[in-house]
VOGU-3710 file (C-alpha; in Angstrom, 3 decimals, decimal comma):
1> mttntaikhl> 7,285/-0,484/-3,070  9,437/-3,233/-4,634  9,297/-4,108/-8,305  7,498/-7,404/-7,692  4,941/-5,696/-5,467  4,359/-3,022/-8,095  3,871/-5,660/-10,798  1,383/-7,571/-8,633  -0,481/-4,355/-7,855  -0,652/-3,535/-11,581
11> eeiethltpk> -1,916/-7,024/-12,403  -4,567/-6,657/-9,704  -5,752/-3,423/-11,291  -5,753/-4,946/-14,795  -7,901/-7,828/-13,566  -10,786/-5,467/-12,834  -10,599/-3,289/-15,957  -13,491/-3,306/-18,415  -12,881/-3,934/-22,141  -13,203/-0,188/-22,794
21> eqairladet> -10,648/0,600/-20,083  -8,306/-2,025/-21,511  -8,683/-0,484/-24,959  -7,932/2,981/-23,575  -4,889/1,541/-21,844  -3,810/-0,019/-25,163  -4,139/3,373/-26,863  -2,057/4,974/-24,103  0,695/2,390/-24,472  0,908/2,807/-28,245
31> rkypgmvtcm> 0,943/6,605/-27,894  4,109/6,399/-25,787  6,046/5,906/-29,019  6,666/8,575/-31,673  5,026/6,522/-34,403  3,446/3,240/-35,477  6,685/1,763/-36,837  8,619/2,569/-33,658  5,826/1,054/-31,582  5,809/-2,208/-33,556
41> kalvklpyre> 9,596/-2,538/-33,302  9,397/-2,132/-29,521  6,500/-4,557/-29,074  8,145/-7,433/-30,952  10,803/-7,523/-28,244  8,250/-8,269/-25,504  7,250/-11,787/-24,394  4,007/-12,983/-25,934  2,018/-12,766/-22,702  3,207/-9,171/-22,162
51> lpvirpfyaf> 1,984/-7,830/-25,482  -0,602/-5,041/-24,947  -3,041/-6,803/-27,281  -2,646/-10,203/-25,546  -2,267/-9,304/-21,870  -5,931/-8,255/-21,494  -7,059/-11,783/-22,401  -5,370/-13,233/-19,304  -6,814/-10,392/-17,229  -10,305/-11,260/-18,498
61> ekqaaerhpg> -9,732/-14,900/-17,563  -8,923/-13,868/-13,996  -11,896/-11,528/-13,919  -14,224/-14,313/-15,050  -12,690/-16,715/-12,510  -13,381/-14,239/-9,700  -17,014/-13,868/-10,760  -17,541/-17,618/-11,217  -15,099/-19,344/-8,841  -16,881/-22,709/-8,683
71> hgpedirarh> -15,626/-25,937/-10,266  -18,944/-27,300/-11,482  -19,857/-27,579/-15,179  -22,126/-24,517/-15,015  -19,412/-22,428/-13,347  -16,846/-23,478/-15,959  -19,237/-22,672/-18,810  -20,079/-19,326/-17,208  -16,387/-18,485/-16,905  -15,810/-19,321/-20,565
81> rlthklwref> -18,830/-17,308/-21,702  -17,771/-14,271/-19,705  -14,146/-14,543/-20,840  -15,209/-14,723/-24,486  -17,676/-11,870/-24,051  -15,067/-9,577/-22,506  -12,482/-10,559/-25,109  -14,862/-9,928/-28,030  -15,696/-6,466/-26,709  -12,012/-5,623/-26,335
91> hklkllirdv> -11,201/-7,078/-29,751  -13,830/-4,884/-31,428  -12,409/-1,763/-29,782  -8,874/-2,828/-30,688  -9,885/-3,184/-34,356  -11,667/0,169/-34,181  -8,453/1,832/-32,974  -6,530/0,201/-35,824  -9,084/1,111/-38,504  -9,375/4,743/-37,355
101> nlamrqkves> -5,598/5,133/-37,381  -5,230/3,605/-40,832  -8,079/5,668/-42,289  -6,775/8,910/-40,793  -3,212/8,183/-41,899  -4,350/7,563/-45,480  -6,508/10,682/-45,466  -3,723/12,905/-44,114  -1,257/11,555/-46,699  -3,769/12,109/-49,499
111> lglqvalqls> -4,630/15,621/-48,309  -0,944/16,421/-47,909  -0,330/15,670/-51,590  -3,391/17,659/-52,638  -2,368/20,623/-50,480  1,100/20,558/-52,071  -0,541/20,639/-55,516  -2,769/23,523/-54,438  0,244/25,498/-53,201  2,008/24,875/-56,507
121> afhalmlqdg> -1,098/25,993/-58,389  -1,300/29,117/-56,235  2,316/30,024/-57,031  1,565/29,537/-60,724  -1,463/31,819/-60,461  0,644/34,467/-58,748  3,218/34,314/-61,539  0,497/34,383/-64,173  -1,135/37,388/-62,529  2,171/39,230/-62,369
131> faytsthaaa> 2,901/38,482/-66,009  -0,587/39,569/-67,040  -0,125/42,867/-65,234  3,235/43,444/-66,907  2,030/42,439/-70,360  -0,985/44,750/-70,051  1,262/47,735/-69,493  3,599/46,583/-72,236  0,671/46,400/-74,642  -0,440/49,887/-73,661
141> llatqnqrrt> 3,030/51,239/-74,378  3,124/49,514/-77,749  -0,305/50,849/-78,678  0,154/54,475/-77,614  3,851/55,392/-77,460  5,870/53,414/-79,953  4,520/54,920/-83,147  7,630/54,036/-85,127  6,503/50,411/-85,362  4,134/49,559/-88,155
151> kkereavlkq> 0,569/48,491/-87,411  1,366/44,939/-88,533  4,352/44,703/-86,160  2,338/46,018/-83,218  -0,523/43,595/-83,878  1,927/40,678/-84,019  3,418/41,602/-80,618  -0,031/42,141/-79,125  -1,178/38,718/-80,290  1,883/37,138/-78,667
161> laafteadid> 1,078/38,895/-75,394  -2,558/37,845/-75,673  -1,506/34,206/-75,968  -0,021/34,436/-72,464  -2,781/36,549/-70,909  -5,764/34,862/-72,631  -6,844/38,282/-73,913  -9,139/38,973/-76,844  -7,719/41,194/-79,632  -9,981/43,261/-81,798
171> eappdclpfq> -8,714/43,245/-85,368  -9,826/46,849/-85,864  -9,412/48,687/-82,524  -10,836/52,211/-82,882  -9,235/54,711/-80,468  -8,880/52,238/-77,656  -6,558/49,555/-76,428  -6,479/46,655/-78,899  -7,274/43,984/-76,319  -8,719/43,430/-72,842
181> iaapspleew> -7,563/41,109/-70,057  -10,009/38,369/-69,100  -11,429/38,249/-65,548  -9,175/36,341/-63,061  -11,524/33,373/-62,549  -8,757/30,746/-61,926  -8,078/32,231/-58,491  -11,725/31,842/-57,510  -11,641/28,216/-58,697  -8,458/27,618/-56,670
191> sqettallkd> -10,143/29,077/-53,589  -13,133/26,753/-53,969  -10,908/23,665/-54,336  -8,837/24,627/-51,293  -11,988/25,182/-49,241  -13,234/21,721/-50,266  -9,963/20,168/-49,043  -10,286/21,903/-45,681  -13,898/20,746/-45,320  -12,839/17,179/-46,109
201> fyahraavel> -10,096/17,298/-43,485  -12,300/18,754/-40,744  -15,015/16,199/-41,517  -12,562/13,339/-40,908  -11,181/15,047/-37,825  -14,716/15,416/-36,453  -15,372/11,731/-37,203  -12,304/10,716/-35,156  -13,427/12,908/-32,259  -16,909/11,376/-32,448
211> vqaqhfdghp> -15,487/7,829/-32,265  -13,318/8,824/-29,327  -16,297/10,357/-27,528  -18,675/7,433/-28,144  -16,346/4,476/-27,581  -13,355/5,724/-25,560  -14,800/8,402/-23,253  -13,125/11,119/-25,318  -9,689/9,565/-24,897  -7,261/10,107/-27,843
221> ilfmdsssst> -6,589/6,957/-29,858  -4,446/8,200/-32,750  -0,777/7,243/-32,919  1,517/10,156/-32,150  2,743/10,486/-35,755  -0,866/10,535/-36,972  -1,722/13,183/-34,365  1,238/15,370/-35,347  0,457/15,003/-39,059  -3,143/15,944/-38,353
231> sqtqil> -2,016/19,066/-36,477  0,291/20,078/-39,329  -2,479/19,640/-41,875  -4,812/21,640/-39,644  -2,284/24,491/-39,588  -2,106/24,425/-43,404
//
């Protein structure tokens, strides 16, 4: 098959595509590129009539002309009505693809920053927990083994340790350790916040899948960089 024959065959197929099929084809063409920026740079090099968002309009014109081939006023008006109807349907789907991609990109970027903050907070909690464990044992040694220090000196050191561990010091500790470590509630709070982030992400992912199922027969519509970012966030 020669190049010209292949082009004519492709144009013949495009002429009979529905607005939904044209929108799916648009999504496929944009997903050939690694990202939105790369796609836009490639598309600006194409002739105007060959742009994926413009080419369907000429296909709809041909489709309307085939359905209403007459030259009378009614036939001309029918062709125009059908062309506009098909174009409006395609335009709505095209905007839906754009809006879903923009919304998902913004959500992934926002969640990425929040996940980074959560990881940083988790590292801080790990360090705090390790320091609390060490300071607890240091306090026990000061209270039971180092009898050469005066009571005033020991209480001063214990108060310094308590400032880091958020412990409560009894001013008159009778036969027991002079302070107790508070319950590790920050870790539980961190877990709840992280769970909320994951729920937010999966809710948006489910919304994208619902749009794809209802309007694009389950066909993927996200740009490749949005899809890869979504997968990375899902792994996190």
